[in-house]
C-alpha positions, 0 to 999 in steps of 0.5 A: 500499500503506497503511503497517504499524501500529506495534507497541505500545512504549515512549513517552518524554517529557521536560518542563521547567517543565511543558511537553514539550520532547522526545519518543521511542519505542522497541519494545524495553524495553531500548532505552527504559530506556537512553534513559530513563537518557541523558535524565536526564543530558541534560535533568535540568538544565533548569529544572523537568525531569521525565522519564516512561516509559510503556508504550503498550499499557497506559498504565502509567508504568514510570519517572519522573524525579524520583521525586517526583510534581509 
């Protein structure tokens, strides 16, 4: 039996100095938003941090930290 195709979700990536260091995927928006906030605290102190939350289905960026675009 073939594996089921996952439903579109929210994709979260943390970068340091322009390179991805960790990523994750959550189906529920509330869970992804909680993880986003946690990642800001956990990875925000890295050199040149950037954390981005994207909706996989639309490709729309839902949130980013810091707010300024590099």
